[in-house]
N, C-alpha and C positions, 0 to 999 in steps of 0.2 A: 610733581616730583622733582622738578629741576631745582627748586630752592633748597631742598633738603636731601639731595641725592647723596647717598653714602659712597665712600671710597670703594672702588672695585676690589681692591685687595681685602678690605674689611668684609665686603659682601661674600667673597669666596673663603674668607678665613685663612688666608695665606700671607706670608711675608712678602715684602717688595722684592726680595732676592729669590723668590721661588722660581724654579725652572718649569718648563712646559709640562713635564710629567706630574709635578705636584699640582699645578693648576688644573690639569685634566682630571686627576683623581678627586680633587676638591669639588669640581663641577659635577662629576658623576655621583658623588655622595649626596650633594645637595639636591640634584635633579631628581634622584630617587625619592627624596623626602618630600619635595614640594611640587612635583609634576601634577597638574590639574586632574589628570586621569587617575591618579593614585590618591592624592590628598584632596579631600572634599571640603576642607576648611575654607571659609570665605576669602581669607587673605592669601591662600596658596598660589593662585594664579599670578597675583601681583609680585609675590616673592620669586616665583619661577621666572617671570620676565626680567626681574632685576638680576637674578643669577645668570640667566642666559645672556643678558646684555654685558655683564662683567666678563663672562667667559669669551664672548666674541671679540672683545677688545684685547684682553690679556693673552689670548692664545695666538694673536697675530703680532708678529714682531714689529711691524711698522706702526700699527695702531697703538701698541703698548708703549713704544718709544714716544709717540706724540702725547699719549696720556700722561706718561711719567713727567713730561716737560710742561704740558699746558693744563693737565687735569681734564675736567669735563668740558672745558671750552675747546677741546681739540677737534670736535666734530666739524668737518667741512672747513676747517680753518677759521671759523667764525665764533669768537668768544660769546658765550651765552646760548649758543644753539643747542638743540637737543642732540645728544650724542648718538651718532649712527642711526639716523632716523629710519623708521620702518621696522624697528625691532619688535614693536608691539604686535605686528602681524606675522611674526616668524612662526612657521609651522612646528609647534611643539612636538607633534607626533614624529616628524622626521628626526629631530634631535634625539628623542627617546629611543627610536629604532636604531639609530646609528651607534649609540653607546651601549645599549642594553640588550640588543638582539631582538628578533621577532618583530614587534611593532605594535604600538597601542592602536586600538580601534579609533578611526577618525570619525566615526559616526555609525549609527545603527543601520542595519541593512534593510532600509525601507525605500530603496530606489524603486522607481516605477518598473513593473514587470509586465511584459507582453503576455496576453492570454494565449492559451494553447489552441492549435488548429484542430478543427473537427473534420471528420470524413463521413461521407454518406454515399450510398449506392442507389441510383435511380434507374428504374427499368422503363424503357420506351418501346412502343410499338414501332414496327419497321417504318411505316409512313410518317410517324411523328419525328423520327430521326431524319428522314429525307426532307420533309417540308418545314420542320421546326415546330415548336410547340411551347406554350407556357405550362409549367408543371408546378403543382403545389406539393411541398415536402413538409413532413413533420419531423423536426429535428430536436434533439435534446442537447442543451448546452448550459454553461454557467453564465449567469448574468449578475450584474451589480445589484446587491440587495437594496430594494427601494425603501426599506424601513430605516436603515442606518446610512444610506447613501454610500455604502462601501467602507464606512469608517470602522465597522466591526463592533463598536461599542453601542450600548443601548442609548437612544437619543436622550439627551439631558445629562449623560455621564461622559467621562473622558478617560483616555488612557493615562497611565502613570509610568514614570521612569522605572525601569527594572531594578529592584533592590539588589539583585544578585550581581549584575555586571555594572551597575551604576549608569546604565544608559549607553554603554559602549557596544553592547552586542557580543562582547568577547570576554572570556575569563582567562586570566593569566596565572600560571603556576610556575613559581621559581624553584628550581632544583639546584642544590649545591653539590658539585662533584669535584673530583681532584683536578679537573681541567678548568674549573671556574664555575660560574653561574650559567645555567641554561634556563631559558624562559620558554615555556610551552603555552601557546595561545590557541584556544579552542572556542568554538561557538557556544554561547551561553545556552544551557539546556532549558532554562526557565522561559526565556523570551524568544528562543529560536533564532537569536542573532539580530532581532529587530531593535533591541534596546528599550522596548516599552511593553508593558503588560496591560491587560484589559480586565479590571476588577469586575465590571458589569458587562458581560458580552451581550450583543444584540440578541433579542429573544427570537428573532426570525431566522437569521443565518447562523446563530450560535457562535458569533465571533469570527466567522470565516470571511465576511465581507461580500460573499457571492452566494447565490442560491441556484439550484438546478431546476430548470424549467423546460417545458416542451413548447416549441413555437411552430407555427405554420408560416412558411415563407414561400414566395412565388419566384421561380427562376425562369428565365427566358432561354430556351434551348435553340440555338441557331440552326437554320436549315443546313443539311449536309453532314451532320455529325455522324461519326461511325462508332461501332462498338469499341469500348475501351477508352473513348475520349474522356477528358477530365475538364471540368469547369471550376474556376476559382472565384469565390465570392468574398471580396475583401471585407474584413470587419464583421463577418457573420459567424465567427468562432466563439470561443470562450472569452468573457470579459477579462480585462487585465486587472492587475492588483496595484494599489497605491497610485492610481491615475494612469496606469500603463494602457497602451492601445489593445483593442480586442484582436484575437487571432482570426484566421481565415477559415472559410468553409470550402472544402474540396469535394466536389460531386463527381463520382465515377459513374459513367453512363454504360448501361448494358442494353443492347438493342436485340429484341426478339427476332429470330429469323422469319422470313416470309416464305409461304409455301410455293410461290411462283417465281419471284425474283431472287437472283443470287448476285450479291454485290462484290465487285472487285475494284477497289479504290472508288472512283466516282462513276464507273461504268456498271450497268446492270445487264445480267445475262439471263436469258430464258430459253429453256429447251422446248421446241415446238414440234409436237408429233403430227405426222400426216400419214395417210394410208398410201398403199402402193399405186393406186389409181391417180391420186393427186400428185404423187411424185412423178409418175410416168407421163401423165397427160397435161400437168400444170393445173393450177386452180387459184382462185382467190379465197383466202381463208381469213378468219377473224383471229387477231393476235392481241394479247393483253399489253397495255401500257399503264403507267402510273396514273394517267388522266382518264383512263377508260379504254375500251376495245377500239382497235383500228383495223383497217383492211390491209392485208399483206398479199401481194401477188407472187405466187410460186410458179416459176417457169417449168415447162415440161423437161423431164429428164433430171430433176433435182435428186441428189444423192444425200444419204445420211452424213452429217458433219458440215454441210454447207451453211454458211452464216449470212445473215442479212443485218445491216446496221442502220439504225435510225439516229441521226445526229441530234444532239442536244435534247435527248429524251431520257437521260439518265438522272443521276443525283446532282443537285446544285453544288458547286464548289464552295466549301465553307469559308475559304479565304480567297475571295475573288469573285469574278462574274462568270456567268455561263454555267453549263451543265455537262456532265459526262454523256456517253452514248448508251443507247439501248440495243443490245446485240441478241438476235435470235439464232439459235442453232437448230437445224432441222434434224429430226429423228424419224426415219421412215419405218413405220411399224409393220411387222409381218402379221397378217391376219391369223386369228385362231378361232376355233369353234365355228367353222364355216357351215353355212346352210347347204343343202343339196344343190341348189341352183348356183351358188357361188363356187362350189367345188367343180361342177360341170364346166363353168366358164373358165376357171383356171386350168382345168385339164385340157380343154380345147386350146387354150393359149399355149400350154406347155407342148402340145403336139406340133404346133407351128415352129417351135424352136428346134425340134428334132429333125426337121426336113433339111437335109444337106445335099448339095450338088455332088455329082460323081467326081472322083479325083481328077484333077486337071481342068475341071470346069471353071470358067472365069468367075471371079468373086462377084461381079455384077449380076451374074445369072444365078448365083446360089440362092438368093432371097429376092423374090420379085418385089416384096414390100419390106420396109424396115420394121424394127421392133415396135416402135411406138404406133406405127400404122396398124400392125397386127393386133396390138393390145386394144387399140381403139375399135377395130373391126369386131374383135371378140366381145368386148364389153358392150358395144352398141348393137351387136347382132347383125352386122353387115357382111 
């Protein structure tokens, strides 16, 4: 083009004495006519570059003065150099948007799109949550179509440029009002803004690029998780579009309650019932733990509400080392449905409680034996 480059004034169709407004109006008129997104003629892009090049020079006072003096050799002060290099890569869409409002589409909307996240609720037994478990889940999700490899077109066929929007993904409608021209830009209805259509959709996914499948996946539930905890499995959600990454799978955990153990954070609580004889005399009783029964010594005189703590026998800390504690709370049970013998023994015991010393008698003399001694004598028949 350098050997036959036309005069910039001739390109814009203006006189050498034209002012900036005339130059700008001429550029707007020609740009509308030859912009590549509007004019699909083979020579349109080259003409638009020439028009844009001329306008860039003549709209700048310093460049115009150099051009008027030296002509096309004015670029960079080097005769014969290409004028204002880099113009070939000038963003036409920016120029069109600046002068005509709105903005031409710079490409179809086929950017990579991340797949959607999926959610699943998994139910665990109490001990599975405490000690951890591997769990198999059946999930439904969208996966890339294996038949068309996500291209959406039947193998052997291809997509085509949308004839409605010309591959831009947008449709422009120009309205003339008393205030001037207004350009309304909307997504192309035919191609959905992608700029391309699929004449022969994939026979498996029907042009969606993804298919709905049910998969069985295995998750590792760490020890110590609690009800309501959530696990995230990266990349196990829906497949992305146009090469985008897959979404994530979020697994919400629901833990069944245990009939014996009650959890509070990482401590376990157990209500331990004992009878009045065990409470009064003391005893060794069997107490439940997660690992199996253990022997717990109950001292004499134990009351309801007293607690006993076994260190490091609770729930493992899910983020760290060690475990919580196992806490037993004593509940002294009042006997019901007594046998005749049991009733006689308790009545005999009760009579010992009624024996009181006369007023003024020293406390040490009121009861020759203490409560537990009397209970022991009564129960043992001494």
